[in-house]
C-alpha positions as CSV (number, residue, x, y, z in Angstrom):
1,M,-13.4,16.6,-6.6
2,Q,-11.8,16.9,-3.2
3,G,-8.8,14.6,-3.6
4,L,-8.2,11.0,-2.7
5,R,-9.6,9.7,0.6
6,T,-9.3,5.9,0.6
7,T,-7.3,3.1,-1.0
8,I,-8.9,-0.4,-0.8
9,Y,-7.0,-3.6,-1.1
10,K,-9.0,-6.8,-1.6
11,V,-7.5,-9.8,0.2
12,G,-8.3,-13.5,0.5
13,N,-7.6,-13.8,4.3
14,M,-8.6,-10.8,6.4
15,E,-6.8,-11.9,9.5
16,L,-3.5,-12.5,7.9
17,A,-3.8,-9.3,5.8
18,K,-4.6,-7.3,8.9
19,D,-1.4,-8.5,10.5
20,W,0.6,-8.1,7.4
21,Y,-0.6,-4.5,6.7
22,S,0.0,-3.6,10.4
23,K,3.7,-4.6,9.9
24,A,4.0,-3.1,6.5
25,F,2.5,0.3,7.4
26,R,3.6,0.3,11.0
27,Q,0.1,1.1,12.1
28,F,-2.6,-0.9,13.8
29,P,-6.2,-0.7,12.4
30,Y,-8.6,1.6,14.0
31,F,-11.6,-0.3,12.7
32,E,-12.0,-4.1,12.4
33,E,-15.0,-6.1,11.2
34,D,-15.4,-9.2,9.0
35,Y,-16.3,-7.0,6.0
36,Y,-13.7,-4.2,6.5
37,V,-10.5,-3.4,8.3
38,G,-9.5,0.3,8.3
39,F,-6.1,1.9,8.9
40,N,-5.5,5.7,9.3
41,I,-2.2,6.4,7.5
42,Q,-1.3,10.0,8.3
43,G,-4.9,11.1,7.7
44,Y,-5.5,8.8,4.6
45,E,-7.6,5.7,4.7
46,L,-6.2,2.3,3.8
47,G,-8.9,-0.3,3.8
48,L,-9.0,-4.1,3.5
49,Q,-12.0,-5.9,2.1
50,P,-12.5,-9.7,1.8
51,E,-12.3,-11.4,-1.5
52,E,-14.7,-14.3,-1.6
53,F,-13.1,-15.7,-4.7
54,P,-9.5,-14.4,-4.8
55,V,-8.3,-13.2,-8.2
56,S,-4.8,-13.8,-9.3
57,P,-3.1,-12.2,-11.0
58,K,-4.7,-8.9,-10.1
59,A,-5.2,-6.0,-12.5
60,E,-2.3,-3.5,-12.7
61,T,-4.3,-0.6,-14.1
62,V,-4.5,1.7,-11.1
63,I,-1.7,2.2,-8.5
64,A,-2.0,4.2,-5.3
65,Y,1.4,5.6,-4.2
66,W,2.1,6.1,-0.5
67,G,4.5,8.9,0.3
68,V,7.8,7.9,1.9
69,E,11.0,9.7,3.0
70,K,13.6,7.0,2.1
71,I,12.3,5.0,-0.8
72,Q,15.0,2.4,-1.0
73,E,14.8,1.7,2.8
74,E,11.0,1.4,2.7
75,Y,11.1,-0.8,-0.5
76,D,13.7,-3.1,1.1
77,R,11.7,-3.2,4.4
78,L,8.5,-4.2,2.6
79,L,10.3,-7.0,0.9
80,K,11.6,-8.2,4.3
81,V,8.1,-8.4,5.7
82,G,6.8,-10.5,2.8
83,A,6.1,-8.2,-0.2
84,S,7.3,-9.3,-3.6
85,P,9.3,-7.0,-5.8
86,H,7.4,-5.4,-8.7
87,E,9.3,-2.3,-9.8
88,P,12.4,-1.1,-8.0
89,P,13.0,2.5,-6.9
90,T,13.4,4.6,-10.1
91,N,13.9,8.3,-10.6
92,V,11.1,9.6,-12.7
93,G,12.3,13.2,-13.0
94,G,14.0,15.8,-10.8
95,T,14.0,14.4,-7.2
96,I,10.9,12.3,-7.6
97,E,11.3,8.5,-7.2
98,V,8.7,5.7,-7.4
99,A,8.7,2.0,-6.7
100,T,6.1,-0.7,-6.4
101,V,5.8,-4.0,-4.5
102,K,3.1,-6.7,-4.4
103,D,1.5,-7.7,-1.1
104,P,1.0,-11.4,-0.4
105,W,-2.4,-11.3,-2.2
106,G,-1.0,-9.8,-5.4
107,N,-2.1,-6.2,-4.8
108,I,0.3,-3.5,-5.9
109,I,1.5,-1.0,-3.3
110,G,3.1,2.1,-4.7
111,L,5.8,4.1,-2.9
112,I,6.7,7.6,-3.9
113,Y,9.4,10.0,-2.7
114,N,8.4,13.5,-3.7
115,P,9.8,16.3,-1.6
116,E,7.8,18.9,-3.5
117,F,4.4,17.4,-2.7
118,K,2.3,19.4,-0.2
119,A,-1.2,18.2,0.9
120,T,-3.7,21.0,0.7
């Protein structure tokens, strides 16, 4: 195993999702087709794929956490751009904090503040 490379979110409306994720992650996609929209988030891939038959509610069995510097600010900002609260920022030990929100299509977006994490 070489580590995580891509996180995919399935969405019911690719055009609206492309716009929403551009605002949420402050990044425009580098790749856009009907079947896939790709964002480069600091070297990690965030992908959107269409959902022909949107599922709601979505499974909450796997959560990808995106690193942030100021977790409360990012959590609040995502709520302002249309995310729904899921789990507020919480200390999970030491200086590590996590939070989750749901995008407008019900996907969970994890946030993590971990000053000890170093990508290798």
